[in-house]
C-alpha positions in Angstrom: -3.4 18.3 -1.7 -2.3 14.8 -0.8 -4.3 11.8 0.3 -3.1 8.6 2.1 -4.9 5.6 0.7 -4.8 2.5 2.8 -5.8 -0.8 1.2 -7.4 -2.6 4.1 -10.0 -5.0 2.6 -8.2 -8.3 2.8 -9.7 -11.4 4.5 -6.5 -12.5 6.2 -7.2 -16.1 5.4 -3.6 -17.2 6.2 -3.8 -15.6 9.7 -7.1 -17.3 10.7 -5.2 -19.6 13.1 -4.1 -16.5 15.1 -6.6 -13.7 14.3 -10.1 -14.6 13.1 -12.4 -11.9 14.2 -11.1 -8.7 12.5 -9.7 -7.7 9.1 -6.1 -8.5 8.7 -4.8 -4.9 9.1 -6.7 -4.7 12.4 -4.7 -7.6 13.8 -3.6 -6.6 17.3 0.0 -5.5 17.8 1.1 -4.2 21.2 -2.5 -3.7 22.2 -3.4 -1.7 19.1 -4.4 -2.6 15.5 -1.3 -3.0 13.3 -2.7 -0.5 10.8 -3.0 2.2 13.4 0.8 2.0 14.0 1.2 2.1 10.2 -1.0 5.2 9.7 0.6 7.0 12.6 4.1 6.4 11.1 3.0 7.8 7.7 1.3 10.8 9.3 4.6 11.4 11.1 6.3 12.1 7.8 6.5 15.6 6.3 3.9 14.9 3.7 1.0 17.0 5.1 -1.8 14.6 4.2 -5.2 16.4 3.7 -7.3 13.2 4.1 -7.1 9.5 4.6 -9.1 7.0 2.5 -9.5 3.4 3.7 -10.3 0.8 1.1 -12.4 -1.7 3.1 -14.4 -4.8 2.6 -14.3 -7.7 5.0 -15.7 -6.6 8.4 -15.3 -3.0 7.3 -17.3 -1.7 10.3 -14.4 -2.7 12.6 -12.2 -0.2 10.8 -14.9 2.4 10.6 -15.5 2.2 14.4 -11.8 2.6 15.1 -10.9 5.5 12.8 -14.2 7.3 12.5 -14.8 10.3 10.3 -11.6 12.0 11.5 -8.3 10.6 12.8 -5.9 12.9 14.5 -7.7 15.8 13.0 -7.5 14.5 9.4 -10.8 13.7 7.5 -11.3 10.0 6.8 -13.3 8.5 4.0 -14.2 4.9 3.2 -14.2 3.1 -0.1 -16.4 0.0 0.6 -16.2 -3.1 -1.5 -19.5 -5.0 -1.6 -17.7 -7.9 -3.1 -14.0 -8.6 -3.1 -12.3 -6.6 -5.8 -8.6 -7.4 -5.2 -6.0 -4.8 -4.8 -6.5 -3.4 -8.3 -10.3 -3.0 -8.0 -9.8 -1.6 -4.6 -7.5 1.1 -5.8 -9.7 2.0 -8.7 -12.7 2.5 -6.4 -10.6 4.5 -3.9 -9.3 6.8 -6.6 -12.9 7.7 -7.4 -13.1 9.5 -4.0 -9.9 11.5 -4.5 -8.9 14.6 -6.5 -5.4 14.7 -5.3 -2.0 13.1 -5.5 -2.1 9.9 -3.5 0.2 7.7 -1.5 -1.2 4.1 -1.5 -0.1 1.7 1.2 -1.0 -1.9 1.9 -2.6 -1.9 5.4 -0.8 -5.1 6.3 2.7 -4.1 5.3 5.2 -1.8 7.0 7.6 -0.1 4.6 7.8 3.5 5.7 10.4 6.0 4.3 12.8 7.8 6.6 11.8 11.2 7.9 14.0 13.2 5.5 12.4 11.7 2.3 10.4 14.1 0.1 7.3 13.2 -1.9 9.0 11.4 -4.8 7.0 12.3 -8.0 8.5 15.3 -9.8 7.2 15.1 -13.4 9.3 14.2 -16.4 6.8 11.6 -17.6 6.6 9.8 -14.3 3.1 9.3 -13.0 3.6 6.4 -10.6 6.5 5.7 -8.2 6.9 2.4 -6.4 9.0 1.9 -3.3 11.3 -1.1 -3.8 13.5 -3.0 -1.4 16.4 -5.4 -2.3 15.8 -8.9 -1.1 17.7 -12.2 -1.3 14.4 -14.0 -1.9 11.6 -12.3 -3.9 9.5 -15.4 -4.6 6.6 -14.3 -2.2 6.4 -10.8 -3.8 7.7 -11.0 -7.3 10.6 -9.0 -8.7 10.6 -5.6 -10.4 13.2 -4.6 -13.0 14.1 -1.1 -14.0 16.6 0.6 -16.3 19.6 2.8 -15.5 17.3 5.9 -15.2 15.0 4.1 -12.7 12.2 3.6 -15.2 10.4 0.3 -14.3 10.4 -2.1 -17.2 8.7 -5.2 -15.8 7.0 -6.8 -12.9 7.4 -10.6 -12.6 5.3 -12.4 -10.2 7.0 -15.8 -10.6 10.7 -14.9 -10.1 12.8 -16.8 -7.7 16.0 -15.7 -5.9 17.3 -12.2 -5.3 16.0 -8.9 -6.7 14.0 -5.9 -5.9 10.6 -6.6 -4.3 7.5 -4.5 -4.4 7.2 -2.8 -1.0 3.5 -2.2 -1.3 3.8 1.6 -1.4 2.8 3.6 -4.5 2.9 7.4 -5.2 0.5 8.5 -7.9 0.2 12.0 -9.3 -3.1 13.8 -9.6 -3.7 13.2 -13.3 -3.0 9.5 -13.0 -5.2 9.3 -10.0 -8.1 10.6 -12.1 -7.4 8.2 -14.9 -7.1 5.2 -12.5 -10.5 6.2 -11.1 -12.0 6.1 -14.5 -10.9 2.5 -15.2 -13.6 -0.1 -15.4 -13.6 -3.2 -13.2 -14.6 -5.9 -15.6 -13.2 -8.9 -13.8 -12.8 -9.5 -10.1 -10.7 -9.9 -8.2 -8.2 -7.7 -10.0 -4.6 -7.5 -8.8 -2.5 -4.4 -8.9 0.7 -6.5 -9.0 -0.3 -9.2 -11.5 -2.9 -7.4 -13.7 -3.0 -3.6 -13.7 0.6 -2.6 -13.2 2.1 -5.1 -15.7 -0.6 -4.0 -18.3 0.1 -0.3 -17.7 3.8 -0.9 -18.0 3.5 -2.9 -21.2 1.1 -0.4 -22.8 3.2 2.5 -21.6 0.0 4.0 -20.2 1.9 5.5 -17.3 5.5 6.1 -16.5 6.6 4.0 -13.5 9.7 4.8 -11.5 11.6 2.8 -9.0 12.5 4.4 -5.7 14.9 2.2 -3.8 14.9 2.2 -0.1 16.6 0.1 2.5 14.0 0.6 5.3 12.7 -2.1 7.6 10.0 -4.2 5.9 7.3 -6.4 7.4 4.3 -8.1 5.8 2.1 -9.6 8.6 0.1 -11.7 6.1 1.4 -15.1 7.3 1.6 -16.3 10.9 5.4 -16.5 11.1 5.7 -12.8 10.2 2.7 -11.6 12.2 4.4 -13.1 15.3 7.4 -10.8 14.7 5.2 -7.7 14.7 5.4 -6.7 18.4 9.2 -6.6 18.5 9.3 -5.0 15.0 7.0 -2.1 16.0 8.9 -1.7 19.3 12.1 -1.3 17.3 10.9 0.7 14.3 8.0 2.9 15.3 10.4 4.9 17.5 12.5 5.6 14.4 9.5 7.2 12.6 8.0 9.1 15.6 
């Protein structure tokens, strides 16, 4: 069984000048919420998701009202943050609802594999795979380094210049999903990128592998990029559908 986990609890503070009445992933694009285009694109891949889990917080009812208990025939669950937990705390809570392999995506970021790509985890000590994209400027996302076998060795949030950025897509195998769900949330907010992933890599708690992809990428988190979203979806959703 496979679950699509969508991290959709952000406040969207930087978008308030353009969108101030819905959670950031629900920002309208071509007359629909951005995250609905995103979920449709992922469901269009040959991954056969058995359920969708939305990690929600700010104005969560807006997302519940849109997706309901089933979306396109697939059961939907909601992991609700009563207080902001950050991406790390959100993932821990969401994994407590899942007994499957998961694909985790940021609800405000488009980085969808091509149709022919298979589910990337295949054992050999790898529990978590991250989709990465080469960029001339990684300062907004941090840089991820990996060895010749693709094993991720570090995540650096303060790196400037070119490198491989975190595409906001994580594949986690079933055992690691269970272990993530058992983690405690002692401090909030807790960041995946700055807290959990670097700690797990340094402690060798999980094996992380880089999966490199040169697919279209868009993060709608700031106004200048959100304003590109209509033309971006018009161009790229057709590729995935």
